[in-house]
KOLMI-821556 format. One line per field, with one value per residue (C-alpha): residue number from 1; y, z, x; residue in one letter. Coordinates in Angstrom, 2 decimals, always signed. Example, Ala and Ser with C-alpha at 12.3 -4.5 7.8 and 13.67 -1.06 7.14 Angstrom:
2
k <- c(1|2)
y <- c(-4.50|-1.06)
z <- c(+7.80|+7.14)
x <- c(+12.30|+13.67)
r <- c(A|S)
END
This chain:
285
k <- c(1|2|3|4|5|6|7|8|9|10|11|12|13|14|15|16|17|18|19|20|21|22|23|24|25|26|27|28|29|30|31|32|33|34|35|36|37|38|39|40|41|42|43|44|45|46|47|48|49|50|51|52|53|54|55|56|57|58|59|60|61|62|63|64|65|66|67|68|69|70|71|72|73|74|75|76|77|78|79|80|81|82|83|84|85|86|87|88|89|90|91|92|93|94|95|96|97|98|99|100|101|102|103|104|105|106|107|108|109|110|111|112|113|114|115|116|117|118|119|120|121|122|123|124|125|126|127|128|129|130|131|132|133|134|135|136|137|138|139|140|141|142|143|144|145|146|147|148|149|150|151|152|153|154|155|156|157|158|159|160|161|162|163|164|165|166|167|168|169|170|171|172|173|174|175|176|177|178|179|180|181|182|183|184|185|186|187|188|189|190|191|192|193|194|195|196|197|198|199|200|201|202|203|204|205|206|207|208|209|210|211|212|213|214|215|216|217|218|219|220|221|222|223|224|225|226|227|228|229|230|231|232|233|234|235|236|237|238|239|240|241|242|243|244|245|246|247|248|249|250|251|252|253|254|255|256|257|258|259|260|261|262|263|264|265|266|267|268|269|270|271|272|273|274|275|276|277|278|279|280|281|282|283|284|285)
y <- c(-78.43|-77.53|-73.80|-71.74|-72.28|-75.94|-76.91|-76.39|-76.34|-72.90|-73.68|-75.93|-76.37|-77.85|-78.74|-77.74|-79.04|-80.86|-80.71|-78.20|-77.44|-76.89|-80.35|-81.22|-77.83|-78.05|-81.48|-81.18|-84.55|-83.25|-80.03|-77.10|-75.10|-74.18|-74.15|-72.89|-71.96|-71.44|-69.59|-68.69|-68.80|-66.55|-67.86|-67.33|-68.52|-69.29|-69.53|-70.27|-71.74|-73.81|-76.01|-73.88|-72.73|-76.21|-77.74|-75.09|-75.86|-79.58|-79.00|-76.41|-73.59|-70.11|-68.15|-65.01|-66.01|-65.49|-62.64|-62.54|-64.11|-64.57|-65.15|-66.16|-65.38|-64.79|-68.30|-69.52|-72.63|-70.19|-67.39|-68.24|-68.41|-65.44|-62.87|-64.87|-65.16|-61.34|-61.17|-63.49|-61.37|-58.31|-60.09|-59.82|-56.32|-54.85|-54.50|-53.86|-56.63|-58.66|-58.07|-59.26|-59.92|-60.57|-60.39|-57.52|-59.49|-60.31|-56.75|-54.47|-56.59|-56.85|-57.89|-59.07|-61.06|-59.86|-58.16|-61.06|-59.01|-56.36|-52.80|-53.62|-56.53|-54.58|-51.85|-53.97|-55.27|-53.31|-53.27|-54.89|-55.16|-56.04|-58.18|-58.99|-61.34|-60.14|-58.63|-59.61|-59.45|-59.26|-61.30|-60.95|-61.24|-63.94|-63.23|-64.36|-64.08|-63.74|-65.79|-65.72|-68.31|-69.02|-69.39|-68.33|-65.62|-63.79|-62.20|-65.55|-66.12|-68.67|-68.20|-69.00|-68.97|-68.41|-70.52|-71.13|-74.57|-73.87|-72.67|-73.96|-73.20|-73.25|-73.00|-72.37|-73.05|-72.85|-74.46|-75.92|-73.96|-74.36|-70.68|-71.06|-74.16|-72.58|-69.89|-72.53|-74.00|-74.17|-75.12|-77.76|-78.51|-78.08|-77.96|-78.58|-78.19|-81.40|-81.21|-84.12|-87.49|-88.83|-88.34|-85.95|-82.45|-79.52|-75.87|-73.68|-76.61|-79.29|-83.01|-85.72|-85.55|-81.83|-82.46|-84.87|-82.22|-79.58|-81.73|-82.76|-79.10|-78.00|-81.16|-80.51|-82.76|-83.38|-82.77|-82.73|-82.99|-80.90|-79.18|-82.62|-82.77|-85.48|-87.44|-87.78|-88.60|-91.41|-92.61|-92.60|-89.66|-91.92|-93.92|-90.73|-89.45|-92.80|-92.44|-89.05|-90.40|-93.30|-90.98|-88.34|-90.14|-87.35|-88.22|-87.37|-87.78|-86.95|-84.68|-85.47|-83.27|-82.25|-83.58|-81.67|-80.93|-79.71|-78.18|-78.46|-80.19|-83.11|-83.01|-84.60|-85.60|-86.30|-85.77|-83.01|-84.06|-83.61|-83.17|-83.53|-81.49|-78.16|-76.16|-72.39|-70.61|-68.87|-65.64|-65.44|-65.11)
z <- c(+30.43|+33.37|+34.03|+36.78|+40.48|+41.41|+44.23|+47.46|+45.60|+45.24|+43.77|+40.84|+39.02|+35.55|+34.84|+31.19|+31.11|+33.59|+31.61|+32.07|+31.17|+27.79|+26.26|+27.43|+26.07|+22.73|+21.92|+23.81|+25.46|+27.71|+27.39|+29.14|+29.35|+33.03|+34.97|+34.57|+37.94|+38.57|+41.80|+42.62|+38.94|+37.85|+35.61|+36.09|+33.75|+35.52|+33.53|+30.10|+28.26|+25.05|+24.80|+26.89|+23.95|+22.42|+25.73|+26.30|+22.87|+23.69|+26.77|+25.00|+27.26|+25.80|+26.54|+26.36|+29.71|+31.41|+33.92|+34.76|+33.87|+36.22|+34.86|+37.38|+35.30|+31.85|+30.58|+27.56|+29.23|+31.51|+29.17|+25.45|+25.11|+27.40|+24.60|+23.04|+26.44|+26.63|+23.21|+24.48|+27.57|+25.32|+22.65|+20.07|+21.17|+20.47|+24.08|+27.01|+29.56|+32.01|+34.06|+33.61|+36.68|+36.18|+37.69|+36.67|+33.80|+32.46|+32.42|+32.33|+31.40|+33.49|+32.93|+29.38|+30.22|+28.72|+28.73|+27.47|+27.27|+24.55|+25.08|+22.66|+24.74|+27.98|+26.32|+25.22|+28.71|+31.50|+33.60|+34.55|+37.71|+38.61|+41.72|+43.96|+46.92|+49.95|+47.91|+48.38|+45.37|+45.10|+41.96|+41.15|+44.82|+45.73|+47.93|+46.41|+48.38|+46.46|+47.74|+46.97|+44.81|+43.72|+39.96|+36.90|+36.38|+39.66|+39.67|+39.69|+42.52|+43.98|+44.89|+47.77|+46.80|+49.63|+49.12|+51.24|+51.97|+52.78|+51.16|+47.75|+46.86|+43.50|+44.18|+40.58|+39.52|+42.32|+44.04|+47.48|+50.60|+54.02|+53.96|+50.69|+51.90|+55.22|+53.37|+52.53|+56.00|+56.51|+52.90|+52.27|+48.65|+47.60|+43.84|+43.30|+40.08|+40.25|+37.08|+37.66|+39.45|+42.54|+42.41|+39.44|+40.87|+38.48|+39.34|+39.96|+39.98|+42.30|+42.04|+43.97|+46.80|+47.20|+46.96|+49.90|+52.05|+50.88|+51.65|+55.03|+56.06|+54.75|+55.68|+53.32|+52.93|+49.28|+47.22|+43.41|+41.12|+37.94|+35.59|+34.73|+32.62|+30.12|+32.50|+35.23|+32.58|+31.26|+34.79|+35.69|+37.59|+39.46|+40.83|+41.91|+43.64|+45.40|+46.71|+48.17|+49.73|+51.31|+52.70|+54.11|+54.82|+52.88|+50.00|+46.90|+43.26|+39.88|+37.93|+34.38|+31.58|+31.95|+35.48|+37.54|+41.27|+43.16|+46.53|+48.85|+52.16|+50.35|+47.70|+44.55|+41.52|+38.09|+34.39|+32.23|+29.44|+26.05|+22.51|+19.10|+16.96|+15.22|+18.01|+17.67|+20.83|+20.25|+21.66|+18.86|+16.00)
x <- c(+175.22|+172.98|+173.32|+171.75|+171.08|+171.38|+168.98|+170.95|+174.25|+175.79|+179.19|+180.10|+183.40|+183.63|+187.25|+187.55|+191.10|+193.34|+196.60|+199.40|+202.98|+204.58|+204.37|+200.86|+199.79|+201.63|+200.27|+196.97|+197.60|+194.87|+192.93|+194.60|+191.41|+191.24|+187.98|+184.44|+182.90|+179.21|+178.47|+174.90|+174.02|+176.88|+179.64|+183.38|+186.15|+189.43|+192.68|+191.14|+194.12|+194.20|+191.15|+188.79|+186.65|+186.48|+185.45|+182.80|+181.40|+181.37|+179.19|+176.98|+178.05|+177.50|+180.69|+178.55|+177.02|+180.39|+180.38|+184.10|+187.43|+190.39|+193.91|+196.55|+199.63|+201.05|+201.77|+199.79|+198.37|+196.55|+195.50|+195.48|+191.66|+191.01|+190.73|+187.91|+186.21|+186.39|+184.74|+182.04|+181.39|+181.02|+178.95|+181.70|+182.67|+179.22|+178.07|+180.38|+180.10|+182.08|+185.22|+188.81|+190.95|+194.64|+198.11|+200.43|+201.98|+198.52|+197.17|+200.22|+203.24|+206.38|+210.01|+209.39|+206.24|+202.96|+200.68|+198.63|+195.41|+195.46|+194.25|+191.46|+190.18|+190.53|+188.47|+185.49|+184.65|+183.00|+186.14|+189.43|+191.50|+195.08|+195.53|+198.47|+199.00|+197.05|+194.22|+190.60|+188.27|+184.50|+183.87|+180.18|+179.26|+181.80|+184.81|+188.11|+191.37|+194.65|+197.60|+201.32|+203.05|+206.64|+206.79|+208.79|+206.18|+206.86|+203.40|+201.56|+199.07|+196.69|+193.04|+190.70|+187.02|+184.56|+181.44|+178.35|+179.77|+183.38|+186.58|+187.70|+191.31|+193.08|+196.79|+197.99|+201.59|+204.13|+207.06|+206.39|+207.20|+205.62|+204.66|+202.77|+200.94|+199.99|+198.02|+195.42|+194.81|+191.03|+190.38|+187.74|+188.73|+192.36|+193.03|+196.74|+198.78|+200.83|+202.90|+205.27|+205.18|+206.94|+210.70|+210.61|+210.75|+211.22|+211.71|+208.66|+206.18|+204.85|+205.53|+203.71|+206.27|+205.49|+201.75|+201.97|+203.66|+201.20|+198.14|+199.55|+199.81|+196.40|+194.41|+191.46|+188.45|+189.39|+192.53|+192.44|+195.48|+195.34|+197.87|+199.20|+202.35|+203.18|+205.42|+202.80|+200.18|+202.39|+203.11|+199.40|+197.82|+195.39|+198.33|+200.09|+196.95|+196.61|+200.18|+199.27|+196.09|+197.95|+200.63|+198.26|+194.99|+193.24|+190.93|+192.95|+191.96|+193.44|+191.14|+190.11|+188.82|+185.16|+184.94|+182.36|+182.57|+179.50|+180.32|+177.34|+176.81|+178.44|+181.15|+179.72|+181.75|+180.29|+181.05|+179.65|+177.32|+178.97|+177.67|+179.30|+176.90|+177.52|+175.91|+175.39|+174.16|+170.81|+172.24|+174.83|+172.34)
r <- c(X|X|X|X|X|X|X|X|X|X|X|X|X|X|X|X|X|X|X|X|X|X|X|X|X|X|X|X|X|X|X|X|X|X|X|X|X|X|X|X|X|X|X|X|X|X|X|X|X|X|X|X|X|X|X|X|X|X|X|X|X|X|X|X|X|X|X|X|X|X|X|X|X|X|X|X|X|X|X|X|X|X|X|X|X|X|X|X|X|X|X|X|X|X|X|X|X|X|X|X|X|X|X|X|X|X|X|X|X|X|X|X|X|X|X|X|X|X|X|X|X|X|X|X|X|X|X|X|X|X|X|X|X|X|X|X|X|X|X|X|X|X|X|X|X|X|X|X|X|X|X|X|X|X|X|X|X|X|X|X|X|X|X|X|X|X|X|X|X|X|X|X|X|X|X|X|X|X|X|X|X|X|X|X|X|X|X|X|X|X|X|X|X|X|X|X|X|X|X|X|X|X|X|X|X|X|X|X|X|X|X|X|X|X|X|X|X|X|X|X|X|X|X|X|X|X|X|X|X|X|X|X|X|X|X|X|X|X|X|X|X|X|X|X|X|X|X|X|X|X|X|X|X|X|X|X|X|X|X|X|X|X|X|X|X|X|X|X|X|X|X|X|X|X|X|X|X|X|X|X|X|X|X|X|X)
END
């Protein structure tokens, strides 16, 4: 995988996994590994759920190069590999490094949820922070705004990443409300967790019908469906994205595992190069 500053590009997302929800996660119908973000040569792991470590190995990414990890909420498809990412940031616990950002359930625990990060893992990194809607973070020099969501983990949030080439928003798991969608107006790239297809709404998540309303309010340049559940995968995510594009006139695609988005003057999509060898990062030996 190409790591480091990328010509005029300053922001790159590698979608380690585009699945989500209990059944996609349990059976790994798709990876549920979250996203790896490179911003000005610094590496950020977002919601590293099951599959994140395997996918990073497949693209020959050294998890020890990670500077920070962000965890939106305390559900396993968003956090299960985070402890190992923390070990990577701290070189196996031998050298303090990296920062963990998480919602209250992630870091402290609340109402029977979490914490999903142990005191040990919080202790081996350089620092950790709890965020709430309305907060603004400085993540290794990048501004990240924290937005409210409506989910079964009541502390869950969405994120707006400020890049040199516009706003990139990751909504994270939520029901649709106009108020939630309006938070993201001005976004250039809207990453939506569309768990179920048209006509199949479930509580605390978006379906394609909701995604259409969401996109129509925000009016981004590009919308990307992720967090795909088994029903929308069976139905065909590309078909569902096409329905949203037809309804809104906004370019809409269904993400796929190890898809790469470069955010520059243009929005460029590609696939990460993968390897099947028994790779061991030089820094680990």
